[in-house]
CHARMM internal coordinates of N, CA and C (Angstrom, degrees):
IC EDIT
DIST 1 N 1 CA 1.4439
DIST 1 CA 1 C 1.5333
ANGL 1 N 1 CA 1 C 110.89
DIST 1 C 2 N 1.3414
ANGL 1 CA 1 C 2 N 117.01
DIHE 1 N 1 CA 1 C 2 N -36.42
DIST 2 N 2 CA 1.4604
ANGL 1 C 2 N 2 CA 120.26
DIHE 1 CA 1 C 2 N 2 CA 178.53
DIST 2 CA 2 C 1.5205
ANGL 2 N 2 CA 2 C 111.44
DIHE 1 C 2 N 2 CA 2 C -61.49
DIST 2 C 3 N 1.3268
ANGL 2 CA 2 C 3 N 115.19
DIHE 2 N 2 CA 2 C 3 N -35.77
DIST 3 N 3 CA 1.4576
ANGL 2 C 3 N 3 CA 119.47
DIHE 2 CA 2 C 3 N 3 CA -178.49
DIST 3 CA 3 C 1.5246
ANGL 3 N 3 CA 3 C 110.43
DIHE 2 C 3 N 3 CA 3 C -62.19
DIST 3 C 4 N 1.3110
ANGL 3 CA 3 C 4 N 117.41
DIHE 3 N 3 CA 3 C 4 N -44.22
DIST 4 N 4 CA 1.4632
ANGL 3 C 4 N 4 CA 120.26
DIHE 3 CA 3 C 4 N 4 CA -179.04
DIST 4 CA 4 C 1.5236
ANGL 4 N 4 CA 4 C 111.44
DIHE 3 C 4 N 4 CA 4 C -67.99
DIST 4 C 5 N 1.3102
ANGL 4 CA 4 C 5 N 117.52
DIHE 4 N 4 CA 4 C 5 N -37.98
DIST 5 N 5 CA 1.4596
ANGL 4 C 5 N 5 CA 120.29
DIHE 4 CA 4 C 5 N 5 CA 178.58
DIST 5 CA 5 C 1.5311
ANGL 5 N 5 CA 5 C 110.63
DIHE 4 C 5 N 5 CA 5 C -63.63
DIST 5 C 6 N 1.3050
ANGL 5 CA 5 C 6 N 117.40
DIHE 5 N 5 CA 5 C 6 N -43.99
DIST 6 N 6 CA 1.4623
ANGL 5 C 6 N 6 CA 120.71
DIHE 5 CA 5 C 6 N 6 CA 179.27
DIST 6 CA 6 C 1.5127
ANGL 6 N 6 CA 6 C 112.12
DIHE 5 C 6 N 6 CA 6 C -65.33
DIST 6 C 7 N 1.3224
ANGL 6 CA 6 C 7 N 117.31
DIHE 6 N 6 CA 6 C 7 N -39.79
DIST 7 N 7 CA 1.4605
ANGL 6 C 7 N 7 CA 120.61
DIHE 6 CA 6 C 7 N 7 CA 178.69
DIST 7 CA 7 C 1.5196
ANGL 7 N 7 CA 7 C 111.48
DIHE 6 C 7 N 7 CA 7 C -66.89
DIST 7 C 8 N 1.3257
ANGL 7 CA 7 C 8 N 116.95
DIHE 7 N 7 CA 7 C 8 N -41.57
DIST 8 N 8 CA 1.4683
ANGL 7 C 8 N 8 CA 120.74
DIHE 7 CA 7 C 8 N 8 CA 179.01
DIST 8 CA 8 C 1.5233
ANGL 8 N 8 CA 8 C 110.33
DIHE 7 C 8 N 8 CA 8 C -63.95
DIST 8 C 9 N 1.3160
ANGL 8 CA 8 C 9 N 117.60
DIHE 8 N 8 CA 8 C 9 N -43.99
DIST 9 N 9 CA 1.4587
ANGL 8 C 9 N 9 CA 121.03
DIHE 8 CA 8 C 9 N 9 CA 179.42
DIST 9 CA 9 C 1.5253
ANGL 9 N 9 CA 9 C 110.45
DIHE 8 C 9 N 9 CA 9 C -62.71
DIST 9 C 10 N 1.3187
ANGL 9 CA 9 C 10 N 117.18
DIHE 9 N 9 CA 9 C 10 N -43.23
DIST 10 N 10 CA 1.4572
ANGL 9 C 10 N 10 CA 120.56
DIHE 9 CA 9 C 10 N 10 CA 178.73
DIST 10 CA 10 C 1.5252
ANGL 10 N 10 CA 10 C 112.60
DIHE 9 C 10 N 10 CA 10 C -61.85
DIST 10 C 11 N 1.3202
ANGL 10 CA 10 C 11 N 116.65
DIHE 10 N 10 CA 10 C 11 N -43.03
DIST 11 N 11 CA 1.4699
ANGL 10 C 11 N 11 CA 120.47
DIHE 10 CA 10 C 11 N 11 CA 179.40
DIST 11 CA 11 C 1.5300
ANGL 11 N 11 CA 11 C 110.51
DIHE 10 C 11 N 11 CA 11 C -67.10
DIST 11 C 12 N 1.3140
ANGL 11 CA 11 C 12 N 117.59
DIHE 11 N 11 CA 11 C 12 N -39.68
DIST 12 N 12 CA 1.4696
ANGL 11 C 12 N 12 CA 120.56
DIHE 11 CA 11 C 12 N 12 CA 178.02
DIST 12 CA 12 C 1.5257
ANGL 12 N 12 CA 12 C 110.34
DIHE 11 C 12 N 12 CA 12 C -62.22
DIST 12 C 13 N 1.3281
ANGL 12 CA 12 C 13 N 117.79
DIHE 12 N 12 CA 12 C 13 N -44.13
DIST 13 N 13 CA 1.4653
ANGL 12 C 13 N 13 CA 120.36
DIHE 12 CA 12 C 13 N 13 CA 177.50
DIST 13 CA 13 C 1.5284
ANGL 13 N 13 CA 13 C 111.68
DIHE 12 C 13 N 13 CA 13 C -60.25
DIST 13 C 14 N 1.3197
ANGL 13 CA 13 C 14 N 116.69
DIHE 13 N 13 CA 13 C 14 N -39.60
DIST 14 N 14 CA 1.4665
ANGL 13 C 14 N 14 CA 119.42
DIHE 13 CA 13 C 14 N 14 CA -179.50
DIST 14 CA 14 C 1.5310
ANGL 14 N 14 CA 14 C 110.65
DIHE 13 C 14 N 14 CA 14 C -68.75
DIST 14 C 15 N 1.3349
ANGL 14 CA 14 C 15 N 118.29
DIHE 14 N 14 CA 14 C 15 N -38.10
DIST 15 N 15 CA 1.4608
ANGL 14 C 15 N 15 CA 119.87
DIHE 14 CA 14 C 15 N 15 CA 175.68
DIST 15 CA 15 C 1.5212
ANGL 15 N 15 CA 15 C 111.41
DIHE 14 C 15 N 15 CA 15 C -64.29
DIST 15 C 16 N 1.3224
ANGL 15 CA 15 C 16 N 117.56
DIHE 15 N 15 CA 15 C 16 N -40.93
DIST 16 N 16 CA 1.4622
ANGL 15 C 16 N 16 CA 120.49
DIHE 15 CA 15 C 16 N 16 CA 177.18
DIST 16 CA 16 C 1.5272
ANGL 16 N 16 CA 16 C 110.00
DIHE 15 C 16 N 16 CA 16 C -64.64
DIST 16 C 17 N 1.3286
ANGL 16 CA 16 C 17 N 117.15
DIHE 16 N 16 CA 16 C 17 N -37.01
DIST 17 N 17 CA 1.4665
ANGL 16 C 17 N 17 CA 120.77
DIHE 16 CA 16 C 17 N 17 CA 178.13
DIST 17 CA 17 C 1.5242
ANGL 17 N 17 CA 17 C 110.86
DIHE 16 C 17 N 17 CA 17 C -63.48
DIST 17 C 18 N 1.3416
ANGL 17 CA 17 C 18 N 117.74
DIHE 17 N 17 CA 17 C 18 N -40.97
DIST 18 N 18 CA 1.4589
ANGL 17 C 18 N 18 CA 119.93
DIHE 17 CA 17 C 18 N 18 CA 177.24
DIST 18 CA 18 C 1.5264
ANGL 18 N 18 CA 18 C 110.75
DIHE 17 C 18 N 18 CA 18 C -61.63
DIST 18 C 19 N 1.3226
ANGL 18 CA 18 C 19 N 116.86
DIHE 18 N 18 CA 18 C 19 N -38.35
DIST 19 N 19 CA 1.4598
ANGL 18 C 19 N 19 CA 120.17
DIHE 18 CA 18 C 19 N 19 CA 175.95
DIST 19 CA 19 C 1.5190
ANGL 19 N 19 CA 19 C 111.69
DIHE 18 C 19 N 19 CA 19 C -63.39
DIST 19 C 20 N 1.3231
ANGL 19 CA 19 C 20 N 117.22
DIHE 19 N 19 CA 19 C 20 N -39.60
DIST 20 N 20 CA 1.4637
ANGL 19 C 20 N 20 CA 120.88
DIHE 19 CA 19 C 20 N 20 CA 178.55
DIST 20 CA 20 C 1.5241
ANGL 20 N 20 CA 20 C 110.56
DIHE 19 C 20 N 20 CA 20 C -67.11
DIST 20 C 21 N 1.3250
ANGL 20 CA 20 C 21 N 117.67
DIHE 20 N 20 CA 20 C 21 N -41.08
DIST 21 N 21 CA 1.4636
ANGL 20 C 21 N 21 CA 120.41
DIHE 20 CA 20 C 21 N 21 CA 176.92
DIST 21 CA 21 C 1.5300
ANGL 21 N 21 CA 21 C 110.93
DIHE 20 C 21 N 21 CA 21 C -63.51
DIST 21 C 22 N 1.3218
ANGL 21 CA 21 C 22 N 117.15
DIHE 21 N 21 CA 21 C 22 N -39.16
DIST 22 N 22 CA 1.4608
ANGL 21 C 22 N 22 CA 120.59
DIHE 21 CA 21 C 22 N 22 CA 178.74
DIST 22 CA 22 C 1.5262
ANGL 22 N 22 CA 22 C 110.88
DIHE 21 C 22 N 22 CA 22 C -65.89
DIST 22 C 23 N 1.3264
ANGL 22 CA 22 C 23 N 117.57
DIHE 22 N 22 CA 22 C 23 N -41.19
DIST 23 N 23 CA 1.4507
ANGL 22 C 23 N 23 CA 120.85
DIHE 22 CA 22 C 23 N 23 CA 176.56
DIST 23 CA 23 C 1.5218
ANGL 23 N 23 CA 23 C 110.59
DIHE 22 C 23 N 23 CA 23 C -64.03
DIST 23 C 24 N 1.3240
ANGL 23 CA 23 C 24 N 117.25
DIHE 23 N 23 CA 23 C 24 N -40.39
DIST 24 N 24 CA 1.4581
ANGL 23 C 24 N 24 CA 120.91
DIHE 23 CA 23 C 24 N 24 CA 176.44
DIST 24 CA 24 C 1.5205
ANGL 24 N 24 CA 24 C 112.01
DIHE 23 C 24 N 24 CA 24 C -62.77
DIST 24 C 25 N 1.3268
ANGL 24 CA 24 C 25 N 116.58
DIHE 24 N 24 CA 24 C 25 N -39.07
DIST 25 N 25 CA 1.4567
ANGL 24 C 25 N 25 CA 120.44
DIHE 24 CA 24 C 25 N 25 CA 178.40
DIST 25 CA 25 C 1.5316
ANGL 25 N 25 CA 25 C 110.89
DIHE 24 C 25 N 25 CA 25 C -63.81
DIST 25 C 26 N 1.3324
ANGL 25 CA 25 C 26 N 116.42
DIHE 25 N 25 CA 25 C 26 N -40.86
DIST 26 N 26 CA 1.4625
ANGL 25 C 26 N 26 CA 119.71
DIHE 25 CA 25 C 26 N 26 CA 177.51
DIST 26 CA 26 C 1.5265
ANGL 26 N 26 CA 26 C 110.96
DIHE 25 C 26 N 26 CA 26 C -66.19
DIST 26 C 27 N 1.3158
ANGL 26 CA 26 C 27 N 116.73
DIHE 26 N 26 CA 26 C 27 N -34.84
DIST 27 N 27 CA 1.4650
ANGL 26 C 27 N 27 CA 120.20
DIHE 26 CA 26 C 27 N 27 CA 176.21
DIST 27 CA 27 C 1.5191
ANGL 27 N 27 CA 27 C 111.80
DIHE 26 C 27 N 27 CA 27 C -64.02
DIST 27 C 28 N 1.3361
ANGL 27 CA 27 C 28 N 116.50
DIHE 27 N 27 CA 27 C 28 N -44.59
DIST 28 N 28 CA 1.4676
ANGL 27 C 28 N 28 CA 120.04
DIHE 27 CA 27 C 28 N 28 CA 178.10
DIST 28 CA 28 C 1.5169
ANGL 28 N 28 CA 28 C 110.71
DIHE 27 C 28 N 28 CA 28 C -62.25
DIST 28 C 29 N 1.3466
ANGL 28 CA 28 C 29 N 116.55
DIHE 28 N 28 CA 28 C 29 N -44.46
DIST 29 N 29 CA 1.4617
ANGL 28 C 29 N 29 CA 120.54
DIHE 28 CA 28 C 29 N 29 CA -177.74
DIST 29 CA 29 C 1.5277
ANGL 29 N 29 CA 29 C 112.50
DIHE 28 C 29 N 29 CA 29 C -66.39
DIST 29 C 30 N 1.3246
ANGL 29 CA 29 C 30 N 117.48
DIHE 29 N 29 CA 29 C 30 N -29.42
DIST 30 N 30 CA 1.4580
ANGL 29 C 30 N 30 CA 121.41
DIHE 29 CA 29 C 30 N 30 CA -179.00
DIST 30 CA 30 C 1.5177
ANGL 30 N 30 CA 30 C 112.97
DIHE 29 C 30 N 30 CA 30 C -84.95
DIST 30 C 31 N 1.3160
ANGL 30 CA 30 C 31 N 117.33
DIHE 30 N 30 CA 30 C 31 N -3.30
DIST 31 N 31 CA 1.4554
ANGL 30 C 31 N 31 CA 120.92
DIHE 30 CA 30 C 31 N 31 CA 179.34
DIST 31 CA 31 C 1.5166
ANGL 31 N 31 CA 31 C 114.53
DIHE 30 C 31 N 31 CA 31 C 91.33
DIST 31 C 32 N 1.3177
ANGL 31 CA 31 C 32 N 116.89
DIHE 31 N 31 CA 31 C 32 N 7.00
DIST 32 N 32 CA 1.4656
ANGL 31 C 32 N 32 CA 121.20
DIHE 31 CA 31 C 32 N 32 CA 177.85
DIST 32 CA 32 C 1.5274
ANGL 32 N 32 CA 32 C 108.36
DIHE 31 C 32 N 32 CA 32 C -99.27
DIST 32 C 33 N 1.3254
ANGL 32 CA 32 C 33 N 115.15
DIHE 32 N 32 CA 32 C 33 N 82.17
DIST 33 N 33 CA 1.4607
ANGL 32 C 33 N 33 CA 119.37
DIHE 32 CA 32 C 33 N 33 CA -174.54
DIST 33 CA 33 C 1.5173
ANGL 33 N 33 CA 33 C 112.37
DIHE 32 C 33 N 33 CA 33 C -65.92
DIST 33 C 34 N 1.3471
ANGL 33 CA 33 C 34 N 117.82
DIHE 33 N 33 CA 33 C 34 N -28.72
DIST 34 N 34 CA 1.4609
ANGL 33 C 34 N 34 CA 119.15
DIHE 33 CA 33 C 34 N 34 CA 178.62
DIST 34 CA 34 C 1.5251
ANGL 34 N 34 CA 34 C 111.34
DIHE 33 C 34 N 34 CA 34 C -67.25
DIST 34 C 35 N 1.3261
ANGL 34 CA 34 C 35 N 117.33
DIHE 34 N 34 CA 34 C 35 N -41.68
DIST 35 N 35 CA 1.4666
ANGL 34 C 35 N 35 CA 120.07
DIHE 34 CA 34 C 35 N 35 CA 176.88
DIST 35 CA 35 C 1.5251
ANGL 35 N 35 CA 35 C 110.71
DIHE 34 C 35 N 35 CA 35 C -66.70
DIST 35 C 36 N 1.3339
ANGL 35 CA 35 C 36 N 115.76
DIHE 35 N 35 CA 35 C 36 N -40.74
DIST 36 N 36 CA 1.4613
ANGL 35 C 36 N 36 CA 118.99
DIHE 35 CA 35 C 36 N 36 CA 177.87
DIST 36 CA 36 C 1.5097
ANGL 36 N 36 CA 36 C 112.06
DIHE 35 C 36 N 36 CA 36 C -60.47
DIST 36 C 37 N 1.3317
ANGL 36 CA 36 C 37 N 115.82
DIHE 36 N 36 CA 36 C 37 N -43.05
DIST 37 N 37 CA 1.4656
ANGL 36 C 37 N 37 CA 120.10
DIHE 36 CA 36 C 37 N 37 CA -179.51
DIST 37 CA 37 C 1.5174
ANGL 37 N 37 CA 37 C 111.58
DIHE 36 C 37 N 37 CA 37 C -63.71
DIST 37 C 38 N 1.3305
ANGL 37 CA 37 C 38 N 117.33
DIHE 37 N 37 CA 37 C 38 N -51.13
DIST 38 N 38 CA 1.4607
ANGL 37 C 38 N 38 CA 119.49
DIHE 37 CA 37 C 38 N 38 CA -173.14
DIST 38 CA 38 C 1.5254
ANGL 38 N 38 CA 38 C 112.18
DIHE 37 C 38 N 38 CA 38 C -71.44
DIST 38 C 39 N 1.3433
ANGL 38 CA 38 C 39 N 118.54
DIHE 38 N 38 CA 38 C 39 N -34.69
DIST 39 N 39 CA 1.4636
ANGL 38 C 39 N 39 CA 118.85
DIHE 38 CA 38 C 39 N 39 CA 175.56
DIST 39 CA 39 C 1.5146
ANGL 39 N 39 CA 39 C 111.22
DIHE 38 C 39 N 39 CA 39 C -68.90
DIST 39 C 40 N 1.3234
ANGL 39 CA 39 C 40 N 117.16
DIHE 39 N 39 CA 39 C 40 N -30.97
DIST 40 N 40 CA 1.4641
ANGL 39 C 40 N 40 CA 120.46
DIHE 39 CA 39 C 40 N 40 CA 174.99
DIST 40 CA 40 C 1.5281
ANGL 40 N 40 CA 40 C 110.56
DIHE 39 C 40 N 40 CA 40 C -68.55
DIST 40 C 41 N 1.3212
ANGL 40 CA 40 C 41 N 117.35
DIHE 40 N 40 CA 40 C 41 N -40.60
DIST 41 N 41 CA 1.4688
ANGL 40 C 41 N 41 CA 121.11
DIHE 40 CA 40 C 41 N 41 CA 176.66
DIST 41 CA 41 C 1.5297
ANGL 41 N 41 CA 41 C 110.09
DIHE 40 C 41 N 41 CA 41 C -62.77
DIST 41 C 42 N 1.3313
ANGL 41 CA 41 C 42 N 116.47
DIHE 41 N 41 CA 41 C 42 N -45.25
DIST 42 N 42 CA 1.4678
ANGL 41 C 42 N 42 CA 120.23
DIHE 41 CA 41 C 42 N 42 CA 178.90
DIST 42 CA 42 C 1.5315
ANGL 42 N 42 CA 42 C 110.14
DIHE 41 C 42 N 42 CA 42 C -61.90
DIST 42 C 43 N 1.3406
ANGL 42 CA 42 C 43 N 116.85
DIHE 42 N 42 CA 42 C 43 N -42.29
DIST 43 N 43 CA 1.4585
ANGL 42 C 43 N 43 CA 120.34
DIHE 42 CA 42 C 43 N 43 CA 177.56
DIST 43 CA 43 C 1.5157
ANGL 43 N 43 CA 43 C 112.00
DIHE 42 C 43 N 43 CA 43 C -61.13
DIST 43 C 44 N 1.3297
ANGL 43 CA 43 C 44 N 117.32
DIHE 43 N 43 CA 43 C 44 N -39.00
DIST 44 N 44 CA 1.4617
ANGL 43 C 44 N 44 CA 120.97
DIHE 43 CA 43 C 44 N 44 CA 177.89
DIST 44 CA 44 C 1.5184
ANGL 44 N 44 CA 44 C 112.23
DIHE 43 C 44 N 44 CA 44 C -64.58
DIST 44 C 45 N 1.3195
ANGL 44 CA 44 C 45 N 116.02
DIHE 44 N 44 CA 44 C 45 N -42.95
DIST 45 N 45 CA 1.4668
ANGL 44 C 45 N 45 CA 120.14
DIHE 44 CA 44 C 45 N 45 CA 178.95
DIST 45 CA 45 C 1.5269
ANGL 45 N 45 CA 45 C 110.54
DIHE 44 C 45 N 45 CA 45 C -64.72
DIST 45 C 46 N 1.3333
ANGL 45 CA 45 C 46 N 117.07
DIHE 45 N 45 CA 45 C 46 N -42.26
DIST 46 N 46 CA 1.4656
ANGL 45 C 46 N 46 CA 120.13
DIHE 45 CA 45 C 46 N 46 CA 178.46
DIST 46 CA 46 C 1.5287
ANGL 46 N 46 CA 46 C 111.89
DIHE 45 C 46 N 46 CA 46 C -66.40
DIST 46 C 47 N 1.3273
ANGL 46 CA 46 C 47 N 116.76
DIHE 46 N 46 CA 46 C 47 N -34.51
DIST 47 N 47 CA 1.4659
ANGL 46 C 47 N 47 CA 119.80
DIHE 46 CA 46 C 47 N 47 CA 176.97
DIST 47 CA 47 C 1.5245
ANGL 47 N 47 CA 47 C 110.54
DIHE 46 C 47 N 47 CA 47 C -65.19
DIST 47 C 48 N 1.3202
ANGL 47 CA 47 C 48 N 116.47
DIHE 47 N 47 CA 47 C 48 N -43.47
DIST 48 N 48 CA 1.4714
ANGL 47 C 48 N 48 CA 120.23
DIHE 47 CA 47 C 48 N 48 CA 177.31
DIST 48 CA 48 C 1.5270
ANGL 48 N 48 CA 48 C 110.29
DIHE 47 C 48 N 48 CA 48 C -61.22
DIST 48 C 49 N 1.3369
ANGL 48 CA 48 C 49 N 116.63
DIHE 48 N 48 CA 48 C 49 N -42.80
DIST 49 N 49 CA 1.4667
ANGL 48 C 49 N 49 CA 120.23
DIHE 48 CA 48 C 49 N 49 CA 179.41
DIST 49 CA 49 C 1.5323
ANGL 49 N 49 CA 49 C 111.03
DIHE 48 C 49 N 49 CA 49 C -64.23
DIST 49 C 50 N 1.3291
ANGL 49 CA 49 C 50 N 116.73
DIHE 49 N 49 CA 49 C 50 N -41.56
DIST 50 N 50 CA 1.4664
ANGL 49 C 50 N 50 CA 120.22
DIHE 49 CA 49 C 50 N 50 CA -179.85
DIST 50 CA 50 C 1.5126
ANGL 50 N 50 CA 50 C 112.45
DIHE 49 C 50 N 50 CA 50 C -64.31
DIST 50 C 51 N 1.3411
ANGL 50 CA 50 C 51 N 116.36
DIHE 50 N 50 CA 50 C 51 N -47.24
DIST 51 N 51 CA 1.4665
ANGL 50 C 51 N 51 CA 119.12
DIHE 50 CA 50 C 51 N 51 CA 178.55
DIST 51 CA 51 C 1.5267
ANGL 51 N 51 CA 51 C 110.90
DIHE 50 C 51 N 51 CA 51 C -68.47
DIST 51 C 52 N 1.3191
ANGL 51 CA 51 C 52 N 117.48
DIHE 51 N 51 CA 51 C 52 N -32.42
DIST 52 N 52 CA 1.4616
ANGL 51 C 52 N 52 CA 120.13
DIHE 51 CA 51 C 52 N 52 CA 175.39
DIST 52 CA 52 C 1.5161
ANGL 52 N 52 CA 52 C 111.66
DIHE 51 C 52 N 52 CA 52 C -62.90
DIST 52 C 53 N 1.3367
ANGL 52 CA 52 C 53 N 116.21
DIHE 52 N 52 CA 52 C 53 N -40.88
DIST 53 N 53 CA 1.4723
ANGL 52 C 53 N 53 CA 119.87
DIHE 52 CA 52 C 53 N 53 CA 177.57
DIST 53 CA 53 C 1.5199
ANGL 53 N 53 CA 53 C 111.00
DIHE 52 C 53 N 53 CA 53 C -66.03
DIST 53 C 54 N 1.3305
ANGL 53 CA 53 C 54 N 117.18
DIHE 53 N 53 CA 53 C 54 N -41.80
DIST 54 N 54 CA 1.4663
ANGL 53 C 54 N 54 CA 119.86
DIHE 53 CA 53 C 54 N 54 CA -179.85
DIST 54 CA 54 C 1.5258
ANGL 54 N 54 CA 54 C 111.80
DIHE 53 C 54 N 54 CA 54 C -66.71
DIST 54 C 55 N 1.3170
ANGL 54 CA 54 C 55 N 116.61
DIHE 54 N 54 CA 54 C 55 N -47.36
DIST 55 N 55 CA 1.4713
ANGL 54 C 55 N 55 CA 120.34
DIHE 54 CA 54 C 55 N 55 CA -178.81
DIST 55 CA 55 C 1.5237
ANGL 55 N 55 CA 55 C 110.63
DIHE 54 C 55 N 55 CA 55 C -69.03
DIST 55 C 56 N 1.3126
ANGL 55 CA 55 C 56 N 117.46
DIHE 55 N 55 CA 55 C 56 N -41.43
DIST 56 N 56 CA 1.4651
ANGL 55 C 56 N 56 CA 120.64
DIHE 55 CA 55 C 56 N 56 CA 178.10
DIST 56 CA 56 C 1.5176
ANGL 56 N 56 CA 56 C 112.28
DIHE 55 C 56 N 56 CA 56 C -62.68
DIST 56 C 57 N 1.3278
ANGL 56 CA 56 C 57 N 116.25
DIHE 56 N 56 CA 56 C 57 N -39.84
DIST 57 N 57 CA 1.4637
ANGL 56 C 57 N 57 CA 119.80
DIHE 56 CA 56 C 57 N 57 CA 176.74
DIST 57 CA 57 C 1.5143
ANGL 57 N 57 CA 57 C 110.60
DIHE 56 C 57 N 57 CA 57 C -63.87
DIST 57 C 58 N 1.3261
ANGL 57 CA 57 C 58 N 116.26
DIHE 57 N 57 CA 57 C 58 N -43.36
DIST 58 N 58 CA 1.4629
ANGL 57 C 58 N 58 CA 120.14
DIHE 57 CA 57 C 58 N 58 CA -179.93
DIST 58 CA 58 C 1.5248
ANGL 58 N 58 CA 58 C 110.92
DIHE 57 C 58 N 58 CA 58 C -62.89
DIST 58 C 59 N 1.3217
ANGL 58 CA 58 C 59 N 117.27
DIHE 58 N 58 CA 58 C 59 N -43.47
DIST 59 N 59 CA 1.4717
ANGL 58 C 59 N 59 CA 120.87
DIHE 58 CA 58 C 59 N 59 CA -178.72
DIST 59 CA 59 C 1.5253
ANGL 59 N 59 CA 59 C 111.07
DIHE 58 C 59 N 59 CA 59 C -65.71
DIST 59 C 60 N 1.3249
ANGL 59 CA 59 C 60 N 116.72
DIHE 59 N 59 CA 59 C 60 N -44.26
DIST 60 N 60 CA 1.4609
ANGL 59 C 60 N 60 CA 119.98
DIHE 59 CA 59 C 60 N 60 CA -172.81
DIST 60 CA 60 C 1.5285
ANGL 60 N 60 CA 60 C 114.41
DIHE 59 C 60 N 60 CA 60 C -83.50
DIST 60 C 61 N 1.3145
ANGL 60 CA 60 C 61 N 117.65
DIHE 60 N 60 CA 60 C 61 N -5.98
DIST 61 N 61 CA 1.4577
ANGL 60 C 61 N 61 CA 118.51
DIHE 60 CA 60 C 61 N 61 CA 177.33
DIST 61 CA 61 C 1.5276
ANGL 61 N 61 CA 61 C 112.20
DIHE 60 C 61 N 61 CA 61 C -107.46
DIST 61 C 62 N 1.3207
ANGL 61 CA 61 C 62 N 118.21
DIHE 61 N 61 CA 61 C 62 N 3.69
DIST 62 N 62 CA 1.4543
ANGL 61 C 62 N 62 CA 121.62
DIHE 61 CA 61 C 62 N 62 CA 177.87
DIST 62 CA 62 C 1.5327
ANGL 62 N 62 CA 62 C 109.46
DIHE 61 C 62 N 62 CA 62 C -76.19
DIST 62 C 63 N 1.3064
ANGL 62 CA 62 C 63 N 115.18
DIHE 62 N 62 CA 62 C 63 N 147.38
DIST 63 N 63 CA 1.4709
ANGL 62 C 63 N 63 CA 119.99
DIHE 62 CA 62 C 63 N 63 CA 177.00
DIST 63 CA 63 C 1.5210
ANGL 63 N 63 CA 63 C 108.39
DIHE 62 C 63 N 63 CA 63 C -69.08
DIST 63 C 64 N 1.3109
ANGL 63 CA 63 C 64 N 114.83
DIHE 63 N 63 CA 63 C 64 N 139.44
DIST 64 N 64 CA 1.4548
ANGL 63 C 64 N 64 CA 119.45
DIHE 63 CA 63 C 64 N 64 CA -179.78
DIST 64 CA 64 C 1.5258
ANGL 64 N 64 CA 64 C 109.50
DIHE 63 C 64 N 64 CA 64 C -79.60
DIST 64 C 65 N 1.3286
ANGL 64 CA 64 C 65 N 116.64
DIHE 64 N 64 CA 64 C 65 N 130.61
DIST 65 N 65 CA 1.4481
ANGL 64 C 65 N 65 CA 120.21
DIHE 64 CA 64 C 65 N 65 CA -177.15
DIST 65 CA 65 C 1.5254
ANGL 65 N 65 CA 65 C 114.20
DIHE 64 C 65 N 65 CA 65 C -90.41
DIST 65 C 66 N 1.3240
ANGL 65 CA 65 C 66 N 118.81
DIHE 65 N 65 CA 65 C 66 N -12.48
DIST 66 N 66 CA 1.4595
ANGL 65 C 66 N 66 CA 121.01
DIHE 65 CA 65 C 66 N 66 CA -174.25
DIST 66 CA 66 C 1.5187
ANGL 66 N 66 CA 66 C 112.84
DIHE 65 C 66 N 66 CA 66 C -99.90
DIST 66 C 67 N 1.2972
ANGL 66 CA 66 C 67 N 118.38
DIHE 66 N 66 CA 66 C 67 N 11.68
DIST 67 N 67 CA 1.4733
ANGL 66 C 67 N 67 CA 119.19
DIHE 66 CA 66 C 67 N 67 CA -179.77
DIST 67 CA 67 C 1.4934
ANGL 67 N 67 CA 67 C 112.66
DIHE 66 C 67 N 67 CA 67 C -87.09
END
COOR INIT
IC SEED 1 N 1 CA 1 C
IC BUILD
């Protein structure tokens, strides 16, 4: 059950990150470079968090081979 929770959380973070990148892109296109920059930074942080959740879940749910 922990594996599914971690995967769902990771995917949700990545979807939110795509939304932040899209908002940043609209900011750049509208001439608001400050909004574009900060939404891109937020999207990057959320992407790192999402992949961290996915990779961490994968690592911590693997069967231990040294037992």
